[in-house]
PyMOL Python script that loads the backbone (N, CA, C, O; Angstrom):
from pymol import cmd

cmd.read_pdbstr("""\
ATOM      1  N   ALA A   1       9.310 -23.671  -2.347  1.00  0.00           N
ATOM      2  CA  ALA A   1       8.652 -24.767  -3.246  1.00  0.00           C
ATOM      3  C   ALA A   1       7.031 -24.932  -2.780  1.00  0.00           C
ATOM      4  O   ALA A   1       6.122 -24.949  -3.610  1.00  0.00           O
ATOM      5  N   LYS A   2       6.824 -25.045  -1.392  1.00  0.00           N
ATOM      6  CA  LYS A   2       5.183 -25.398  -1.119  1.00  0.00           C
ATOM      7  C   LYS A   2       4.607 -24.551  -2.043  1.00  0.00           C
ATOM      8  O   LYS A   2       4.090 -25.022  -3.056  1.00  0.00           O
ATOM      9  N   ASN A   3       4.633 -23.032  -1.773  1.00  0.00           N
ATOM     10  CA  ASN A   3       3.886 -22.404  -2.834  1.00  0.00           C
ATOM     11  C   ASN A   3       3.749 -22.538  -4.097  1.00  0.00           C
ATOM     12  O   ASN A   3       2.643 -22.424  -4.624  1.00  0.00           O
ATOM     13  N   MET A   4       4.955 -22.827  -4.848  1.00  0.00           N
ATOM     14  CA  MET A   4       4.964 -22.971  -6.166  1.00  0.00           C
ATOM     15  C   MET A   4       4.186 -24.404  -6.372  1.00  0.00           C
ATOM     16  O   MET A   4       3.451 -24.457  -7.357  1.00  0.00           O
ATOM     17  N   ASN A   5       4.257 -25.328  -5.714  1.00  0.00           N
ATOM     18  CA  ASN A   5       3.458 -26.742  -5.986  1.00  0.00           C
ATOM     19  C   ASN A   5       2.006 -26.188  -5.522  1.00  0.00           C
ATOM     20  O   ASN A   5       1.155 -26.666  -6.271  1.00  0.00           O
ATOM     21  N   LEU A   6       1.400 -25.286  -4.476  1.00  0.00           N
ATOM     22  CA  LEU A   6      -0.139 -25.230  -4.406  1.00  0.00           C
ATOM     23  C   LEU A   6      -0.434 -24.332  -5.526  1.00  0.00           C
ATOM     24  O   LEU A   6      -1.611 -24.425  -5.872  1.00  0.00           O
ATOM     25  N   PHE A   7       0.241 -23.513  -6.188  1.00  0.00           N
ATOM     26  CA  PHE A   7       0.018 -22.668  -7.410  1.00  0.00           C
ATOM     27  C   PHE A   7      -0.162 -23.565  -8.292  1.00  0.00           C
ATOM     28  O   PHE A   7      -1.277 -23.665  -8.805  1.00  0.00           O
ATOM     29  N   LEU A   8       0.992 -24.509  -8.709  1.00  0.00           N
ATOM     30  CA  LEU A   8       0.700 -25.186 -10.272  1.00  0.00           C
ATOM     31  C   LEU A   8      -0.291 -26.220  -9.960  1.00  0.00           C
ATOM     32  O   LEU A   8      -0.973 -26.624 -10.902  1.00  0.00           O
ATOM     33  N   LYS A   9      -0.563 -26.923  -8.306  1.00  0.00           N
ATOM     34  CA  LYS A   9      -1.695 -27.706  -8.292  1.00  0.00           C
ATOM     35  C   LYS A   9      -3.072 -27.284  -8.449  1.00  0.00           C
ATOM     36  O   LYS A   9      -3.932 -28.049  -8.885  1.00  0.00           O
ATOM     37  N   ASN A  10      -3.333 -25.946  -8.067  1.00  0.00           N
ATOM     38  CA  ASN A  10      -4.501 -25.254  -8.195  1.00  0.00           C
ATOM     39  C   ASN A  10      -4.788 -24.674  -9.569  1.00  0.00           C
ATOM     40  O   ASN A  10      -5.973 -24.672  -9.903  1.00  0.00           O
ATOM     41  N   LEU A  11      -3.964 -24.219 -10.356  1.00  0.00           N
ATOM     42  CA  LEU A  11      -3.522 -23.734 -11.764  1.00  0.00           C
ATOM     43  C   LEU A  11      -4.466 -24.572 -12.837  1.00  0.00           C
ATOM     44  O   LEU A  11      -3.890 -25.559 -13.293  1.00  0.00           O
ATOM     45  N   SER A  12      -5.822 -24.353 -13.325  1.00  0.00           N
ATOM     46  CA  SER A  12      -6.191 -24.971 -14.328  1.00  0.00           C
ATOM     47  C   SER A  12      -5.531 -24.847 -15.753  1.00  0.00           C
ATOM     48  O   SER A  12      -5.686 -25.872 -16.417  1.00  0.00           O
ATOM     49  N   ASN A  13      -4.747 -23.723 -16.461  1.00  0.00           N
ATOM     50  CA  ASN A  13      -4.230 -23.812 -17.612  1.00  0.00           C
ATOM     51  C   ASN A  13      -2.839 -23.489 -17.307  1.00  0.00           C
ATOM     52  O   ASN A  13      -2.594 -22.360 -16.883  1.00  0.00           O
ATOM     53  N   ARG A  14      -1.857 -24.371 -17.476  1.00  0.00           N
ATOM     54  CA  ARG A  14      -0.645 -24.397 -17.093  1.00  0.00           C
ATOM     55  C   ARG A  14       0.004 -23.616 -18.523  1.00  0.00           C
ATOM     56  O   ARG A  14       0.897 -22.782 -18.375  1.00  0.00           O
ATOM     57  N   SER A  15      -0.409 -23.885 -19.621  1.00  0.00           N
ATOM     58  CA  SER A  15      -0.341 -23.717 -20.871  1.00  0.00           C
ATOM     59  C   SER A  15      -0.386 -21.947 -21.017  1.00  0.00           C
ATOM     60  O   SER A  15      -0.266 -21.342 -22.083  1.00  0.00           O
ATOM     61  N   LEU A  16      -0.546 -21.452 -19.944  1.00  0.00           N
ATOM     62  CA  LEU A  16      -0.888 -19.851 -20.008  1.00  0.00           C
ATOM     63  C   LEU A  16       0.756 -19.473 -20.098  1.00  0.00           C
ATOM     64  O   LEU A  16       1.076 -18.634 -20.941  1.00  0.00           O
ATOM     65  N   PHE A  17       1.897 -20.125 -19.174  1.00  0.00           N
ATOM     66  CA  PHE A  17       2.744 -19.443 -18.920  1.00  0.00           C
ATOM     67  C   PHE A  17       4.050 -20.422 -19.410  1.00  0.00           C
ATOM     68  O   PHE A  17       3.819 -21.548 -19.852  1.00  0.00           O
ATOM     69  N   VAL A  18       5.292 -19.957 -19.309  1.00  0.00           N
ATOM     70  CA  VAL A  18       6.399 -20.485 -19.445  1.00  0.00           C
ATOM     71  C   VAL A  18       7.043 -20.643 -18.459  1.00  0.00           C
ATOM     72  O   VAL A  18       6.948 -19.657 -17.727  1.00  0.00           O
ATOM     73  N   TYR A  19       7.728 -21.489 -18.026  1.00  0.00           N
ATOM     74  CA  TYR A  19       8.180 -21.889 -16.714  1.00  0.00           C
ATOM     75  C   TYR A  19       9.016 -22.941 -16.528  1.00  0.00           C
ATOM     76  O   TYR A  19       8.672 -23.952 -17.141  1.00  0.00           O
ATOM     77  N   VAL A  20      10.228 -23.049 -15.730  1.00  0.00           N
ATOM     78  CA  VAL A  20      10.917 -23.871 -15.576  1.00  0.00           C
ATOM     79  C   VAL A  20      10.529 -24.466 -14.116  1.00  0.00           C
ATOM     80  O   VAL A  20      10.491 -23.777 -13.096  1.00  0.00           O
ATOM     81  N   GLN A  21      10.240 -25.897 -14.181  1.00  0.00           N
ATOM     82  CA  GLN A  21      10.487 -26.653 -13.043  1.00  0.00           C
ATOM     83  C   GLN A  21      11.001 -26.469 -11.683  1.00  0.00           C
ATOM     84  O   GLN A  21      12.112 -26.964 -11.494  1.00  0.00           O
ATOM     85  N   GLY A  22      10.467 -25.888 -10.719  1.00  0.00           N
ATOM     86  CA  GLY A  22      11.790 -25.909  -9.614  1.00  0.00           C
ATOM     87  C   GLY A  22      11.947 -23.931  -9.474  1.00  0.00           C
ATOM     88  O   GLY A  22      12.533 -23.492  -8.484  1.00  0.00           O
ATOM     89  N   HIS A  23      11.500 -23.152 -10.302  1.00  0.00           N
ATOM     90  CA  HIS A  23      12.109 -21.655 -10.469  1.00  0.00           C
ATOM     91  C   HIS A  23      10.721 -21.390 -10.232  1.00  0.00           C
ATOM     92  O   HIS A  23       9.745 -22.061 -10.567  1.00  0.00           O
ATOM     93  N   PRO A  24      10.804 -19.902  -9.367  1.00  0.00           N
ATOM     94  CA  PRO A  24       9.775 -19.374  -9.194  1.00  0.00           C
ATOM     95  C   PRO A  24       8.743 -18.253 -10.013  1.00  0.00           C
ATOM     96  O   PRO A  24       7.748 -17.723  -9.518  1.00  0.00           O
ATOM     97  N   THR A  25       9.102 -18.115 -10.958  1.00  0.00           N
ATOM     98  CA  THR A  25       8.931 -17.443 -11.813  1.00  0.00           C
ATOM     99  C   THR A  25       8.159 -18.019 -12.655  1.00  0.00           C
ATOM    100  O   THR A  25       8.294 -19.228 -12.844  1.00  0.00           O
ATOM    101  N   PHE A  26       7.089 -17.214 -13.409  1.00  0.00           N
ATOM    102  CA  PHE A  26       5.869 -17.785 -14.432  1.00  0.00           C
ATOM    103  C   PHE A  26       5.612 -16.721 -15.373  1.00  0.00           C
ATOM    104  O   PHE A  26       4.779 -15.872 -15.057  1.00  0.00           O
ATOM    105  N   ASN A  27       6.228 -16.640 -16.523  1.00  0.00           N
ATOM    106  CA  ASN A  27       6.014 -15.681 -17.782  1.00  0.00           C
ATOM    107  C   ASN A  27       5.048 -16.386 -18.691  1.00  0.00           C
ATOM    108  O   ASN A  27       4.736 -17.535 -19.002  1.00  0.00           O
ATOM    109  N   PHE A  28       4.651 -14.852 -19.032  1.00  0.00           N
ATOM    110  CA  PHE A  28       3.725 -14.739 -20.338  1.00  0.00           C
ATOM    111  C   PHE A  28       3.760 -13.520 -21.430  1.00  0.00           C
ATOM    112  O   PHE A  28       4.004 -12.376 -21.045  1.00  0.00           O
ATOM    113  N   GLN A  29       3.576 -13.730 -22.429  1.00  0.00           N
ATOM    114  CA  GLN A  29       3.139 -12.939 -23.076  1.00  0.00           C
ATOM    115  C   GLN A  29       1.803 -12.695 -23.994  1.00  0.00           C
ATOM    116  O   GLN A  29       1.705 -12.922 -25.200  1.00  0.00           O
ATOM    117  N   ASN A  30       1.043 -12.299 -23.326  1.00  0.00           N
ATOM    118  CA  ASN A  30      -0.463 -12.255 -23.313  1.00  0.00           C
ATOM    119  C   ASN A  30      -0.998 -10.754 -22.527  1.00  0.00           C
ATOM    120  O   ASN A  30      -1.313 -10.604 -21.347  1.00  0.00           O
ATOM    121  N   GLU A  31      -0.977  -9.968 -23.385  1.00  0.00           N
ATOM    122  CA  GLU A  31      -1.479  -8.380 -22.761  1.00  0.00           C
ATOM    123  C   GLU A  31      -2.898  -8.372 -22.391  1.00  0.00           C
ATOM    124  O   GLU A  31      -3.256  -7.508 -21.590  1.00  0.00           O
ATOM    125  N   PRO A  32      -3.955  -9.388 -22.953  1.00  0.00           N
ATOM    126  CA  PRO A  32      -5.020  -9.486 -22.243  1.00  0.00           C
ATOM    127  C   PRO A  32      -5.276 -10.057 -20.852  1.00  0.00           C
ATOM    128  O   PRO A  32      -6.216  -9.702 -20.141  1.00  0.00           O
ATOM    129  N   LEU A  33      -4.384 -10.951 -20.529  1.00  0.00           N
ATOM    130  CA  LEU A  33      -4.066 -11.639 -19.250  1.00  0.00           C
ATOM    131  C   LEU A  33      -3.568 -10.335 -18.362  1.00  0.00           C
ATOM    132  O   LEU A  33      -4.153 -10.186 -17.289  1.00  0.00           O
ATOM    133  N   ALA A  34      -2.609  -9.437 -18.687  1.00  0.00           N
ATOM    134  CA  ALA A  34      -1.809  -9.037 -17.637  1.00  0.00           C
ATOM    135  C   ALA A  34      -2.674  -7.643 -17.480  1.00  0.00           C
ATOM    136  O   ALA A  34      -2.495  -6.983 -16.456  1.00  0.00           O
ATOM    137  N   ILE A  35      -3.518  -7.226 -18.378  1.00  0.00           N
ATOM    138  CA  ILE A  35      -4.525  -6.628 -18.223  1.00  0.00           C
ATOM    139  C   ILE A  35      -5.954  -6.887 -17.122  1.00  0.00           C
ATOM    140  O   ILE A  35      -6.385  -6.044 -16.335  1.00  0.00           O
ATOM    141  N   TYR A  36      -6.393  -8.000 -17.293  1.00  0.00           N
ATOM    142  CA  TYR A  36      -7.156  -8.800 -16.588  1.00  0.00           C
ATOM    143  C   TYR A  36      -6.708  -8.647 -14.899  1.00  0.00           C
ATOM    144  O   TYR A  36      -7.305  -8.086 -13.980  1.00  0.00           O
ATOM    145  N   LEU A  37      -5.068  -9.586 -14.927  1.00  0.00           N
ATOM    146  CA  LEU A  37      -4.760  -9.585 -13.671  1.00  0.00           C
ATOM    147  C   LEU A  37      -4.680  -8.149 -12.562  1.00  0.00           C
ATOM    148  O   LEU A  37      -4.939  -8.038 -11.363  1.00  0.00           O
ATOM    149  N   GLU A  38      -4.224  -7.220 -13.538  1.00  0.00           N
ATOM    150  CA  GLU A  38      -4.268  -5.445 -12.956  1.00  0.00           C
ATOM    151  C   GLU A  38      -5.917  -5.084 -12.664  1.00  0.00           C
ATOM    152  O   GLU A  38      -6.237  -4.346 -11.733  1.00  0.00           O
ATOM    153  N   GLU A  39      -6.732  -5.589 -13.414  1.00  0.00           N
ATOM    154  CA  GLU A  39      -8.079  -5.141 -13.225  1.00  0.00           C
ATOM    155  C   GLU A  39      -8.703  -5.950 -11.982  1.00  0.00           C
ATOM    156  O   GLU A  39      -9.685  -5.544 -11.360  1.00  0.00           O
ATOM    157  N   LYS A  40      -8.094  -7.009 -11.727  1.00  0.00           N
ATOM    158  CA  LYS A  40      -8.613  -7.867 -10.917  1.00  0.00           C
ATOM    159  C   LYS A  40      -7.842  -7.408  -8.974  1.00  0.00           C
ATOM    160  O   LYS A  40      -8.240  -7.715  -7.851  1.00  0.00           O
ATOM    161  N   GLY A  41      -6.819  -6.701  -9.395  1.00  0.00           N
ATOM    162  CA  GLY A  41      -6.017  -5.967  -8.266  1.00  0.00           C
ATOM    163  C   GLY A  41      -4.135  -6.961  -8.082  1.00  0.00           C
ATOM    164  O   GLY A  41      -3.335  -6.826  -7.157  1.00  0.00           O
ATOM    165  N   ILE A  42      -4.035  -7.623  -8.997  1.00  0.00           N
ATOM    166  CA  ILE A  42      -2.817  -8.549  -9.182  1.00  0.00           C
ATOM    167  C   ILE A  42      -2.197  -7.785  -9.800  1.00  0.00           C
ATOM    168  O   ILE A  42      -2.650  -7.220 -10.796  1.00  0.00           O
ATOM    169  N   ILE A  43      -0.867  -7.581  -9.277  1.00  0.00           N
ATOM    170  CA  ILE A  43       0.266  -6.345 -10.066  1.00  0.00           C
ATOM    171  C   ILE A  43       1.382  -7.808 -10.496  1.00  0.00           C
ATOM    172  O   ILE A  43       1.660  -8.761  -9.770  1.00  0.00           O
ATOM    173  N   VAL A  44       1.760  -7.581 -11.663  1.00  0.00           N
ATOM    174  CA  VAL A  44       2.865  -8.639 -12.211  1.00  0.00           C
ATOM    175  C   VAL A  44       3.675  -7.817 -12.797  1.00  0.00           C
ATOM    176  O   VAL A  44       3.251  -6.762 -13.269  1.00  0.00           O
ATOM    177  N   THR A  45       5.005  -8.178 -12.864  1.00  0.00           N
ATOM    178  CA  THR A  45       5.475  -7.307 -13.607  1.00  0.00           C
ATOM    179  C   THR A  45       6.011  -7.320 -15.055  1.00  0.00           C
ATOM    180  O   THR A  45       6.469  -8.296 -15.650  1.00  0.00           O
ATOM    181  N   ASN A  46       5.867  -6.029 -15.523  1.00  0.00           N
ATOM    182  CA  ASN A  46       5.353  -6.239 -17.129  1.00  0.00           C
ATOM    183  C   ASN A  46       6.316  -4.778 -17.753  1.00  0.00           C
ATOM    184  O   ASN A  46       6.325  -3.604 -17.383  1.00  0.00           O
ATOM    185  N   PHE A  47       7.025  -5.469 -18.785  1.00  0.00           N
ATOM    186  CA  PHE A  47       7.877  -4.587 -19.660  1.00  0.00           C
ATOM    187  C   PHE A  47       7.872  -5.035 -21.245  1.00  0.00           C
ATOM    188  O   PHE A  47       7.518  -6.150 -21.627  1.00  0.00           O
ATOM    189  N   ARG A  48       8.203  -4.256 -21.870  1.00  0.00           N
ATOM    190  CA  ARG A  48       8.310  -4.705 -23.600  1.00  0.00           C
ATOM    191  C   ARG A  48       9.739  -4.580 -23.725  1.00  0.00           C
ATOM    192  O   ARG A  48      10.376  -3.548 -23.511  1.00  0.00           O
ATOM    193  N   TYR A  49      10.309  -5.947 -24.167  1.00  0.00           N
ATOM    194  CA  TYR A  49      11.429  -5.780 -24.440  1.00  0.00           C
ATOM    195  C   TYR A  49      12.033  -6.600 -25.804  1.00  0.00           C
ATOM    196  O   TYR A  49      11.584  -7.660 -26.241  1.00  0.00           O
ATOM    197  N   PRO A  50      13.043  -5.910 -26.295  1.00  0.00           N
ATOM    198  CA  PRO A  50      14.095  -5.387 -26.448  1.00  0.00           C
ATOM    199  C   PRO A  50      13.697  -3.730 -26.650  1.00  0.00           C
ATOM    200  O   PRO A  50      14.482  -2.845 -26.308  1.00  0.00           O
ATOM    201  N   THR A  51      12.497  -3.479 -27.194  1.00  0.00           N
ATOM    202  CA  THR A  51      12.420  -2.030 -27.368  1.00  0.00           C
ATOM    203  C   THR A  51      10.874  -1.876 -26.872  1.00  0.00           C
ATOM    204  O   THR A  51      10.112  -2.836 -26.762  1.00  0.00           O
ATOM    205  N   GLU A  52      10.529  -0.538 -26.591  1.00  0.00           N
ATOM    206  CA  GLU A  52       9.098  -0.333 -26.135  1.00  0.00           C
ATOM    207  C   GLU A  52       7.941  -0.454 -27.416  1.00  0.00           C
ATOM    208  O   GLU A  52       6.735  -0.369 -27.188  1.00  0.00           O
ATOM    209  N   ASN A  53       8.352  -0.606 -28.415  1.00  0.00           N
ATOM    210  CA  ASN A  53       7.718  -1.241 -29.650  1.00  0.00           C
ATOM    211  C   ASN A  53       7.453  -3.181 -29.560  1.00  0.00           C
ATOM    212  O   ASN A  53       6.803  -3.755 -30.434  1.00  0.00           O
ATOM    213  N   ASP A  54       7.955  -3.779 -28.614  1.00  0.00           N
ATOM    214  CA  ASP A  54       8.386  -4.974 -28.748  1.00  0.00           C
ATOM    215  C   ASP A  54       6.739  -5.409 -27.840  1.00  0.00           C
ATOM    216  O   ASP A  54       6.066  -4.607 -27.193  1.00  0.00           O
ATOM    217  N   SER A  55       6.446  -6.801 -28.050  1.00  0.00           N
ATOM    218  CA  SER A  55       5.437  -7.301 -27.144  1.00  0.00           C
ATOM    219  C   SER A  55       5.571  -6.995 -25.691  1.00  0.00           C
ATOM    220  O   SER A  55       6.670  -6.779 -25.181  1.00  0.00           O
ATOM    221  N   LEU A  56       4.532  -6.976 -25.074  1.00  0.00           N
ATOM    222  CA  LEU A  56       4.451  -6.926 -23.600  1.00  0.00           C
ATOM    223  C   LEU A  56       5.071  -8.222 -22.986  1.00  0.00           C
ATOM    224  O   LEU A  56       4.258  -9.130 -23.159  1.00  0.00           O
ATOM    225  N   MET A  57       6.137  -8.652 -22.365  1.00  0.00           N
ATOM    226  CA  MET A  57       6.537  -9.486 -21.343  1.00  0.00           C
ATOM    227  C   MET A  57       6.252  -8.960 -20.022  1.00  0.00           C
ATOM    228  O   MET A  57       6.584  -7.889 -19.514  1.00  0.00           O
ATOM    229  N   SER A  58       5.397 -10.174 -19.451  1.00  0.00           N
ATOM    230  CA  SER A  58       5.089 -10.348 -18.222  1.00  0.00           C
ATOM    231  C   SER A  58       5.145 -11.800 -17.231  1.00  0.00           C
ATOM    232  O   SER A  58       4.902 -12.971 -17.524  1.00  0.00           O
ATOM    233  N   ARG A  59       5.562 -11.182 -15.987  1.00  0.00           N
ATOM    234  CA  ARG A  59       5.913 -12.303 -15.233  1.00  0.00           C
ATOM    235  C   ARG A  59       5.383 -12.038 -13.870  1.00  0.00           C
ATOM    236  O   ARG A  59       5.218 -10.935 -13.349  1.00  0.00           O
ATOM    237  N   ILE A  60       5.071 -13.547 -13.227  1.00  0.00           N
ATOM    238  CA  ILE A  60       4.239 -13.867 -11.960  1.00  0.00           C
ATOM    239  C   ILE A  60       5.600 -14.536 -11.066  1.00  0.00           C
ATOM    240  O   ILE A  60       6.347 -15.417 -11.491  1.00  0.00           O
ATOM    241  N   VAL A  61       5.681 -13.903  -9.813  1.00  0.00           N
ATOM    242  CA  VAL A  61       6.662 -14.168  -9.451  1.00  0.00           C
ATOM    243  C   VAL A  61       6.069 -14.920  -7.818  1.00  0.00           C
ATOM    244  O   VAL A  61       5.392 -14.211  -7.074  1.00  0.00           O
ATOM    245  N   ILE A  62       6.333 -16.037  -7.506  1.00  0.00           N
ATOM    246  CA  ILE A  62       5.614 -16.975  -6.741  1.00  0.00           C
ATOM    247  C   ILE A  62       7.066 -16.715  -5.377  1.00  0.00           C
ATOM    248  O   ILE A  62       8.237 -16.935  -5.684  1.00  0.00           O
ATOM    249  N   SER A  63       6.715 -16.302  -4.152  1.00  0.00           N
ATOM    250  CA  SER A  63       7.434 -16.181  -3.020  1.00  0.00           C
ATOM    251  C   SER A  63       7.087 -16.722  -1.846  1.00  0.00           C
ATOM    252  O   SER A  63       5.924 -17.125  -1.859  1.00  0.00           O
ATOM    253  N   ALA A  64       7.643 -16.882  -0.859  1.00  0.00           N
ATOM    254  CA  ALA A  64       7.637 -17.866   0.352  1.00  0.00           C
ATOM    255  C   ALA A  64       6.830 -16.640   1.286  1.00  0.00           C
ATOM    256  O   ALA A  64       6.380 -17.094   2.339  1.00  0.00           O
ATOM    257  N   SER A  65       6.588 -15.229   1.076  1.00  0.00           N
ATOM    258  CA  SER A  65       6.108 -14.667   1.356  1.00  0.00           C
ATOM    259  C   SER A  65       4.776 -14.387   1.225  1.00  0.00           C
ATOM    260  O   SER A  65       4.253 -13.459   1.842  1.00  0.00           O
ATOM    261  N   HIS A  66       4.091 -15.208   0.369  1.00  0.00           N
ATOM    262  CA  HIS A  66       2.700 -15.356   0.015  1.00  0.00           C
ATOM    263  C   HIS A  66       2.018 -16.296   0.947  1.00  0.00           C
ATOM    264  O   HIS A  66       2.464 -17.346   1.411  1.00  0.00           O
ATOM    265  N   THR A  67       0.839 -15.729   1.145  1.00  0.00           N
ATOM    266  CA  THR A  67       0.244 -16.995   1.650  1.00  0.00           C
ATOM    267  C   THR A  67      -0.671 -18.247   0.858  1.00  0.00           C
ATOM    268  O   THR A  67      -0.780 -18.369  -0.362  1.00  0.00           O
ATOM    269  N   LYS A  68      -1.087 -18.841   1.566  1.00  0.00           N
ATOM    270  CA  LYS A  68      -1.791 -19.761   1.161  1.00  0.00           C
ATOM    271  C   LYS A  68      -2.959 -19.309   0.361  1.00  0.00           C
ATOM    272  O   LYS A  68      -3.216 -19.646  -0.795  1.00  0.00           O
ATOM    273  N   GLU A  69      -3.754 -18.357   1.261  1.00  0.00           N
ATOM    274  CA  GLU A  69      -4.761 -17.436   0.814  1.00  0.00           C
ATOM    275  C   GLU A  69      -4.706 -16.879  -0.905  1.00  0.00           C
ATOM    276  O   GLU A  69      -5.445 -16.980  -1.884  1.00  0.00           O
ATOM    277  N   ASP A  70      -3.176 -16.160  -0.548  1.00  0.00           N
ATOM    278  CA  ASP A  70      -2.830 -15.059  -1.813  1.00  0.00           C
ATOM    279  C   ASP A  70      -2.673 -16.255  -3.119  1.00  0.00           C
ATOM    280  O   ASP A  70      -2.880 -16.034  -4.312  1.00  0.00           O
ATOM    281  N   ILE A  71      -2.314 -17.355  -2.593  1.00  0.00           N
ATOM    282  CA  ILE A  71      -1.981 -18.150  -4.122  1.00  0.00           C
ATOM    283  C   ILE A  71      -3.179 -19.023  -4.852  1.00  0.00           C
ATOM    284  O   ILE A  71      -3.207 -19.482  -5.994  1.00  0.00           O
ATOM    285  N   LEU A  72      -4.443 -19.109  -3.485  1.00  0.00           N
ATOM    286  CA  LEU A  72      -5.236 -19.663  -4.080  1.00  0.00           C
ATOM    287  C   LEU A  72      -6.222 -18.336  -4.867  1.00  0.00           C
ATOM    288  O   LEU A  72      -6.771 -18.436  -5.964  1.00  0.00           O
ATOM    289  N   LYS A  73      -6.237 -17.447  -4.200  1.00  0.00           N
ATOM    290  CA  LYS A  73      -6.454 -15.825  -4.916  1.00  0.00           C
ATOM    291  C   LYS A  73      -6.224 -16.125  -6.130  1.00  0.00           C
ATOM    292  O   LYS A  73      -7.117 -16.362  -6.944  1.00  0.00           O
ATOM    293  N   LEU A  74      -5.195 -16.143  -6.337  1.00  0.00           N
ATOM    294  CA  LEU A  74      -4.611 -16.210  -7.769  1.00  0.00           C
ATOM    295  C   LEU A  74      -4.729 -16.930  -8.207  1.00  0.00           C
ATOM    296  O   LEU A  74      -5.072 -16.393  -9.260  1.00  0.00           O
ATOM    297  N   CYS A  75      -4.772 -18.076  -8.440  1.00  0.00           N
ATOM    298  CA  CYS A  75      -5.497 -19.240  -8.991  1.00  0.00           C
ATOM    299  C   CYS A  75      -6.868 -19.402  -9.228  1.00  0.00           C
ATOM    300  O   CYS A  75      -7.182 -20.105 -10.189  1.00  0.00           O
ATOM    301  N   ASN A  76      -7.864 -18.826  -8.453  1.00  0.00           N
ATOM    302  CA  ASN A  76      -9.051 -18.385  -9.031  1.00  0.00           C
ATOM    303  C   ASN A  76      -9.243 -17.325  -9.915  1.00  0.00           C
ATOM    304  O   ASN A  76     -10.074 -17.343 -10.823  1.00  0.00           O
ATOM    305  N   ILE A  77      -8.587 -16.522  -9.699  1.00  0.00           N
ATOM    306  CA  ILE A  77      -8.493 -15.285 -10.742  1.00  0.00           C
ATOM    307  C   ILE A  77      -8.025 -15.789 -12.420  1.00  0.00           C
ATOM    308  O   ILE A  77      -8.552 -15.659 -13.525  1.00  0.00           O
ATOM    309  N   LEU A  78      -6.686 -16.450 -11.884  1.00  0.00           N
ATOM    310  CA  LEU A  78      -6.364 -17.106 -13.280  1.00  0.00           C
ATOM    311  C   LEU A  78      -7.167 -18.331 -13.934  1.00  0.00           C
ATOM    312  O   LEU A  78      -7.336 -18.587 -15.127  1.00  0.00           O
ATOM    313  N   ASN A  79      -7.481 -18.815 -13.120  1.00  0.00           N
ATOM    314  CA  ASN A  79      -8.542 -19.884 -13.762  1.00  0.00           C
ATOM    315  C   ASN A  79     -10.060 -19.435 -14.405  1.00  0.00           C
ATOM    316  O   ASN A  79     -10.817 -20.120 -15.094  1.00  0.00           O
ATOM    317  N   SER A  80     -10.238 -17.903 -13.882  1.00  0.00           N
ATOM    318  CA  SER A  80     -11.741 -17.230 -14.446  1.00  0.00           C
ATOM    319  C   SER A  80     -11.344 -16.582 -15.711  1.00  0.00           C
ATOM    320  O   SER A  80     -12.241 -16.094 -16.399  1.00  0.00           O
ATOM    321  N   PHE A  81     -10.043 -16.507 -16.135  1.00  0.00           N
ATOM    322  CA  PHE A  81      -9.419 -15.811 -17.216  1.00  0.00           C
ATOM    323  C   PHE A  81     -10.064 -16.272 -18.767  1.00  0.00           C
ATOM    324  O   PHE A  81      -9.616 -17.257 -19.356  1.00  0.00           O
ATOM    325  N   PRO A  82     -10.885 -15.640 -19.189  1.00  0.00           N
ATOM    326  CA  PRO A  82     -11.718 -15.903 -20.402  1.00  0.00           C
ATOM    327  C   PRO A  82     -10.388 -16.217 -21.556  1.00  0.00           C
ATOM    328  O   PRO A  82      -9.620 -15.375 -22.021  1.00  0.00           O
ATOM    329  N   THR A  83     -10.406 -17.438 -21.781  1.00  0.00           N
ATOM    330  CA  THR A  83      -9.212 -18.041 -23.047  1.00  0.00           C
ATOM    331  C   THR A  83     -10.252 -18.260 -24.392  1.00  0.00           C
ATOM    332  O   THR A  83     -11.468 -18.342 -24.220  1.00  0.00           O
ATOM    333  N   LYS A  84      -9.883 -18.310 -25.193  1.00  0.00           N
ATOM    334  CA  LYS A  84     -10.361 -18.323 -26.729  1.00  0.00           C
ATOM    335  C   LYS A  84     -10.700 -20.189 -26.776  1.00  0.00           C
ATOM    336  O   LYS A  84      -9.881 -20.998 -26.340  1.00  0.00           O
ATOM    337  N   SER A  85     -11.716 -20.493 -27.238  1.00  0.00           N
ATOM    338  CA  SER A  85     -12.091 -21.825 -27.445  1.00  0.00           C
ATOM    339  C   SER A  85     -11.578 -22.336 -28.692  1.00  0.00           C
ATOM    340  O   SER A  85     -11.815 -23.496 -29.029  1.00  0.00           O
TER     341      SER A  85
END
""", "prot")
cmd.dss("prot")
cmd.show_as("cartoon", "prot")
cmd.util.cbc("prot")
cmd.orient("prot")
């Protein structure tokens, strides 16, 4: 819970994700964001569902094994993702 709270506290744009308070997964369907994260060295779960022709579904999982530095680095990368105005 400590890492999730740190993540949410430091994340500028929570609307990028679908999540349930208290659950450590943060889901999104934004292929440019998935590519951006990979380019920055962040690997997230990606799959097309229900078929390979459907939209890419991605997920970030925050765990107790992540350090404070890991979480803050992830937040900084996410906060620098260029969103459309």
